[in-house]
N, C-alpha and C positions, 0 to 999 in steps of 0.2 A: 131853134132847131135841133142846132147841136147838142145842145142839154137833152133832149129829146132822146135823141140815138144812144147816147153813152147810159141814160138810164133802160133802153132799151136791151142796149148790151150788157148791159149788169145783170139786168134782169133773166137772160138769156143765158148768162153763165151761171145764176142760180138755178136755174133750172137744170142745165146740163149735170151740175154740180150732185143737185137733189137727185136725180135721176140715175148716177151713178151709185151714189150713195143707195138708194132703194133698190137698184139692182144686186148692190155686196150684199142688203140684208136679207134679199129673198132669197138669193144663193144660199146664204147661211142657213135660215130659215130649212130652205129645202135638205141641204145637208142634214138638218138638225131632224129634220121627220124623216129622213132616211133612215139616221142613225138610230133615231128610236124606233122605228119601225125592225130593224136587222135587230135589238137587243129586247124586243120584247117577241120576235122570232124565235130568237134564242132561249129566251126565257120559258116562252110556252114549250118550244122543243123538249129544254130540259126537266119540264114538269112531266110531261108526257112520257119522257125516258124513267122517269123516277116512278110514276106509276107501273109502267112495266114491267121495271126490275122490281117490284115491292110485288107483282103480280108472279113474276116467276120466281122469286124465292117463296114465295108461300106455296107455289108447285114444287119447289124443290124440298122446301122442309116436311111437305105430305108426302112428296115420295121418299126421302129418305126414311122417313115414319114408317111408312109401308114395309120396306127395305128392313128396318131394324125389326117390325115385328114377322117378317117372313124367315129374318135369319134366327129369329127366337123360335117358331115353328120348326124349324129344319132342327135347330137344336134339341129343342124336346124330341121332336121325332127320331133322328139319330142315337141320342140317347136311349129311348126305348125299344132301337134295333140291336143297339150294343147290347142291352141289357136282354133283349131275347136272345139273340145267340149266345150269351154267356149262360141264361139258362137252359138251353138248349146243348149246349156242351155239358152243362153239370148234369142234364138229366140222362144225357150217353152215356156222361159216367159213372154214374150210381146205377143207370140200368146194364150198361155192361157187366157188372159183377154178377147181377142176380142171374144175367143171360148166361153168363160164360161159367159160372159157377155148375150147374147140371151139365152142360156140356161137357166139361171138362172131366165130371165123375163119368159120364157116359163113354167118353172116350177110352178112360183106363179102365172101365169093365170090357168093351170090348176088344181090348188090347188083352185081357187078362182071358177075356173065353176064346180069342183066336191061339192062347198056348195050350188048350184044350184039346181032345181028337173030336176033328169034326168030320160030318160026311160032306161030299163035294157040294153039297146044296147048302148045306150050313155055310161052309167056305166061300162061296159066292154071296150068301144076303151078309155075310160079316165083311166081306169088301163092300160091298154095295153101301152099307151103313156107315162104315168107314170114309169112301168117298162121299157121301151125303153132309156128313159129318166135316168135313175139310171143306165143302164148298159152303156151309153156314160160318165155319169161323172164319175163313178168307172174308167173307162179306162183311162179317161185323167188324172185324180189325180194317178192313176198307172204310167204311161207314166211319168208325171212328175217328182215322187216319184224313180224313176229307176233314170231319167236322173242327177237329186241331188244326187242320194247317189253314182252314178258313177263316181262323180265329185271329180278332186283329190282337188278341194280349197273348201269345204263343212266344214262347222263350225259347233261346235253343241253349244248349249247354256245349259250346266250341271246345273241343281237346284234341290232343293225339291221341288219331287211330291207327293201332298195325292192323293194314291191308292183311297182314298173313294170319293175324286171328279170325279177322273177318270173314276169310276164305276156308279157314278151318271150318268153323262153324256152319258156314253154308255148304260146304263138302258132306257134313254130316246130315244135314237137313234136307238136303234135296237129292242126295245118295238114291234114295228107294224111290224116289218119284224117274230117275233117270234109268233106275234098271228094270223097272216096270214095262218101260215105253221101247229098251232096248237100246240105247243111248249112253256115248259118252261122254260122261260128265267130268272136266278138265280143268284145273286150276294151277295157271301157272306160277312159280318160284318169284316171289317179292321180298323184299325187304322194305320197301315204301311206308313208312307212316305222312298219314295226312291230317289235315285239319279240318273238323265236323263235326256235327252230332251225331254220337256215336248210334242213337237212337233209330233215328231218323235216315243215318248213310246206312245201316241194316236193312232198312225196311226197303230203300231204292233200291239196293244191291238183290235182296229178295226178290221182288216185282219184276226185275230185269231178267235175274236167272228163271225166275218163272214161266215168267210171259214166252223165254227162248224155249225152254222145253217143250212148253203147250205146242206150241207153233213147228215145231220139229219131229218129223216120221222118220228120219234114218238119219245117221252119222253120229252128231253129238252138238255139245255147247262147251265153248273154252270161255276162260274166264282169266283175265289176266291183268295188266298194268304197263302204259307205255310213257316216258318220261319224255315229256314234250317244253323247253323254254321254263325251265324250272316250275312245273305242273303235272303232277301225275294226273294220266287218262284211265279212271277206270274202265277195262272195256268188256262185254260182252258179246262175242260172237256165235253164231248158230247158222246150221246148214238147215236150216226149214224154207218156209215156202216165202218167203222174203216180200217185201210191202210195195205195192207200186207206187208210183210218182203222186198220183193224184190222193192215194191214202196216206200219205208220211205225215201230211199237218193233222186232219181228224181224229189220227188212232191216239193223238193225247187227250181227245174229249171224254166226257165219261160215256160207258155204255156204248164204244165204241169198239167191234172185234171186224178184222180183215181176213178174208180166205172164205174156205170154205162151209157151209152153212153147217151145221153139226159136229163140226170139227173140237178145234179148244175148248174146253170148258172156261167157266168163270162168267164173271159178269162187265168185263171190259171195264174197268175201277184201276187196274193195276198201274199200267200207265199214267192215266191222270196223277195218281198221287204220286207217282215218281217227277211229273212234271211240276206239280207243286211245289213238293217239297225240294227238288233242286233251283227253282226261283226263289222259293224263300230263304234257303242257305246262300245264294249268290253262286250256284253251281252251275254253270253252264253243259248243256244237253246237246248231244249232235247224235247223227245216226248215218250210215250209209246201207243200202240195200239194192239188191236185184232179185227181182220176181223169179220162183225157183232155185236161187242161187245160195239166200240164205239173208242175214242181215248183223249188222254190229250195233252195236249203241254205246256210243262214250260220255263219261261223264268227269267231267274238269274239275280236279280237285287241287289246293293248294298244300304244297309236301310241309312236312317239317321235316330236321335234320336225320337224314337217313340212318339206319342201322348199317350193319355188316351182312353182306348178301349172305341168304341161307337157302337149302334147299326147298324143293317142292314139299310141304306139306302134307305126310297120312296121318290121317286121325291114328290116335293111339287102341289098338284093339287090344293091345297087351296090358294093359294097366292092372294093377295088384286088383285081385280078386274083392267084391263085395260082400261075400258068402261070409255071415258071421259078425260083420260090424253090426254095433248099436245105432239106428237111425231115431232120434226121438223127433213126432210129427206133432206138431200145435195148430189142429185145423178145426174150427168150431161147426161145420156139416157134416152130419154123419154119413152120406153119400160118399162124400170126396176121403172120410176117414176110412171106408171099407174099401174103396178102388184104390187108395195108398197100401193098405195092408195086404191086398192083392198083389200090387206091383213089386213090393219091397220084400213080401216075405215068401210068395208062391214063386216068384218068377227070379228076382235077383238074391232070395235064402239068408237075407238081412233078419235081424232083429229089429222088431218095429214096439217102438212106447208110442201110443196112441194118448195125444193129451188135447182137452178143448179151447184151454186159455190155460195163462201165465201161471196161474197159481197149482192149477192141476197139473203144470209141465213142469216146476219145482219140487212139487212133492214125490211126482216120479223120477226125478233125478239124484232126490238124494247127495251122499256124497261122492257117487258115479258119475262123473262126466261122460256122454253118450259119445261115439266118433264121429256124430255130425247131428246137423238140427235142420229139419224142413220145417217152415213156419209160414203160414198164407199169411198174405198182408193184414186184411180186413178179420176181428176177431170182435167178439161180443163186449159190451160194456168198455166202449171206446178205446179195447184194447190194440195192437198193433203187431204184425211179427219181429218188426225190427226192436222195438221196447222188449219183445218175450224174448228175443235172442242179447239183446245189451244184458235184462237181469239175469239168464242160465248164465252168461257169460263172466257176470260177475260173482256169482253163487259159487262156482267152481272155481273160478280164480284160474280160467282157462280159456283162450279164442279158439273155442270151438268152431272148425267150419261149419257154416251154414248157409242156408239157400233161401231165399224170398221167393214164394208163389204169390204171384199178383194178377186179378183181372182188369186192375186200373192200369192204363197206359200214360205212366204222370212221370214225368221226368223228374220229378222232387224224388219218387222214391228209388229214381236209379241212380241218384246225386248221394241220397241218403244212404242207400246200400255202399256202394263206391268207398266213403268215407270211412265205414265198419268191416268194410273189404267181406262184403255179403254181394254175391250176383244175385239177379232176378229173373226168373223166368214167368214169363206171361202165360195166362188162360187162353185157349185149353193148353194143359200140358202133355205134350208128348211124352210119351216112356219113353223113347229114344233118348228124347233131350235130358230128363231125368235123368236117365245111367249114365249120359254121357258125361255129365256136371259132377253126379257123384263120383265115378272113377277119376275124374279129374282131381279133385277135390283130395280123395284119397291119396294120389299121386305125388 
């Protein structure tokens, strides 16, 4: 019996031990199964993520390809637009010569006509014709200015500009306009020298003075310079109709005019040109105005070393007489040649030699140099006025004073003229400007 009991206890212990081993093994198997399931899930998740990444990569590559195609299309469109803009500018430059040539001749003929005996009706008609020509000239110059300022490839020639000289030219140019309206046009004395593009700074000042005179019925216009914070502020003050606060922003837009209907003439482009030019040159513009009391426009300009103060400039009307002086005119247009002859000979009493090109001018000159030369820039056979002046000076071995007349508003022509000490007058030529420049050359 005892032996049987020991055998039972041994079996029980064996069974118990085997049970524990089984439990341990089952636990390990369960853990392995759990681990295997987690790894499989991870593997499946990784595989799914990889597919998602591949899909997103394909989408991104397609989007990048589409973007590259759009960028190419935009680049092509931009190139076409820039070329179209350049073509427009080239066309306007080319057309301006053909348009301004007859206009310039017509103005000179009209000026010569006004010097003859006219009855009251004829005087009225010539006055109205002169006004019409001025309007056409103003509009053409405005269109050309806006075209150039809108060009992305415009180049400015920044250099010192003597504001006293600018004021002198403005005084001569706008005195008739002020006198016709019974207004005072005054220029305060200044010795300020500023840095700007001379051509466009003059256009800015011209438009501001012209605008002030147009919108002023009584009193006058004062142009001066105020120094503030190391800068010179070009100021144009008038006693005109003024500008209401709501209108002060829109007056710089194209074709905007304020005030009474039928009042000031013009197309409303002057201040638009001022805004564009100031923005391109980095010149700040400001205005103050009170309706019924007048307006002041201010343009901020960087200064250069100032000169000694000088008094108010008065145009020199007592310069040496032009009568009897010999002037050589080089002009390929028949109407312009006749117009120059009427102004130079009939009005100014000069001796005019007229040539159509360089060879003819050299033949007329011989060994006796003229007192001065007037040359159109665009001549036949790919010649130009600067080339003609250069060859004539070389032929007579003298720096004969000369003027270039040009319908092209091109800074390159002005720069080349400055290098040769040859001023440039732009068409259509005002007889008063031509006479003033000829007198200054003699002086």
